[in-house]
N, C-alpha and C positions, 0 to 999 in steps of 0.2 A: 262412395261404394266402387267406383270406376277405378278413383284409385288406390283404392281397398285390392283390387283385382288384379291390377297390375304389378302392386307391390308385389301380390302371392304369384304372380307369373315369372316374375323377375327372381326370387326365392327358389321355385321352381328349377327353372333353369341353370340359376344357379349349383342346384343341388346336382342337379344332372347332368353338370359338366364342369366337374370340382379340380382347380388347380393342383397341381402337387408337384411336391420338390425334394429333393436329396442327395445323398453322397453316395458315388459309386469307384468301386476297387477291383483291381483284378490283377490277373495276368496276362502276358502274349503269352503265344501259343505258337508266333513263330517268330524266328529271330528281323529285328530290324533292317541289319546289315547285314548282308553276307560279305567273308573275307576269301582270300586264296594268297597262295604266293605267286608274283607278279616279278617275271625278272632277278632281280637282286635283294628284290623286299616282301619281307614276308607282313600280309596284313592280317592282323587278330581284333575279332571284337569283345567286347567286355559288358554284356547284356546286363541292364537291370531290369531282373525279374518283377517290375510291378508298373499299376497304371492307377492313377488316383485322381479323382477329378469331381464333379457336381452336374445335376442334371435336372431337367423340368419340366412337365408332360402337362397338357391339356387334355383332359379325358371327356371325349364325346359319348353319346349316345349310340347305342347297339354295340356297344365293345371295342370302339376304335378310339382312337387318341392320338397326339402329337407331342412328340418328343424331342428336347434339343439337348446334348450333353455340350460340356467343356472335359475335355480329357488328357493329363500330365504325363509323359515319360522323359526321361535323360538317358541319353544316348551317348556311346564313345566308344571309339577305335585309337589303334597304333598301328604305326608302322614304324618296321623294325628292319636294318639293312645290314648285308652282310653277304659272306660270300661263303660257297661249299666249304665245309671243313672248318669254318672261320665262325665263333661264335657271337650271334648277331646284336648288335646296339639298337637301343631304344631312337627311333630317329625322330619319330615327330608322335602326339597325341591328340585325336579330334575330337572335341566336346560339342555337345548342341541341348537347347531343350525344345521337343517338340509337343507341340497343341493340335489336338485331333479336335472339330466339331462337326459331331452326328447332327443330322436332321432328318429324322424317324417319323414314318406313319407306323402305327401296332394297330392287331388285332387282336383283343382278349376273348378267348370260346369262353364258355359260359360256363359257370362251377361255382362253388359254395364258398371253397377255401383255397386250395389251388387251381387256379386257373392256367393254364398254357396259353401262350401267346406267341406270336409270328410279327416280326417287323420288315422294312425297306425303306431305302433313304438316299439319301446322298452325304456326303462328309467332303469338310475341308480340312488341310493339314496344311500346318506351316511351322517352319523351324524358327526359330530365336536365340541369340545368341550366341552363333557358330562360331569357336575359336580354333585356331589350330595351335598349338606351342610347339615349337621346336625343342627340343631337349638334347639331342648329340646330331653330329653329323650334317648330312646334307638337308639344305630347307627343301620342303615339298611346298607348294602353290597349292591351297585348297581352292580355287580357282577350277587346277585340274580334276577335282574329283567332286566339287560342289557342283550340280547340275541346275534344280531348281529349290528354292526355298519355300514354293508352295504348290502344291497340287488339290485337285480334288478327284472323289471317287463314288463309287457306288458300296450302298453297304444290304446285305442280308442277315438276318439274326432271328433265333427262337430262344424261348425262356417260359418258365412259370414264374407267376407271379402268387407268391405267397401273403396270403391276410393274418395277420399276427396282431391282436389287440388294436391299437391305433396305427402300428406301421405294415409297409408292404415290404416283403425282401423277394428281390428280382434275382435269382441266378441265370443266366445269358450264356450263350456264345455267339460271338458277330464272325463275319467275316465280309472283307473290305478289298475292291479289290481297285487300287490308284491308278490313274490316269498316268502318272509319269515319274521317275525315278528321283528322290531327293540328290541320292550321290548315285555318280556313275565313273568307272576309271577306266578310260579305253584300253587299256593292259590286262583289264580284269581283276585288279586287285582288292578293287573294294564295289561294291553296288547294294541300292538300298531293293528292299523287296517291293516288287507292286501287289504281291498277293499277302493279306495279314490276317491273322487269325486271333482273336481274344476272350477268353475267359472273363465276365465281371459281374459283381455281384452290385448291386443295387438296394439302399434302404434309403426307403421312402417314407416322408410324412404326409 
């Protein structure tokens, strides 16, 4: 009888604290890299308007939860060299893979089908495979622009949890403030944004 009681208690605890996982995708609402003209070089960014990844959540009692995500985006920018009145030529192109890992505490408000929620926590962001391809002209050193490959920040967000049959659809908006810039040009040509906003939609099972 005692073993049965413990088994029922464990089952009830598992039901009250389900573990869920799903996929996430969305678009950035701010540019990852800001570019401008610096001297005889004109920096331009070609933003990739997508974010994709996966997430997992441990749902706790009383509407609370803990979520961990892994989100990916690709970035690139180019440097064009030239002088006034002369058609610029492409000098270099820099590309990188960016991985973002937010760890968030969540609170869902009580509702039957559509439950608003708020979230907050920390995030880690790391650049992988940073490459600078020189196409013509003067060689630019990646070290003069690459400031940090890894940075941390804090995250705030809000969204709604829509329960449809056996899945949850979770559109949300997130704001992240990063502690350091990935890219920084002392001459002001290129700089990564420390303020980041994203619109994400999750499909959670």
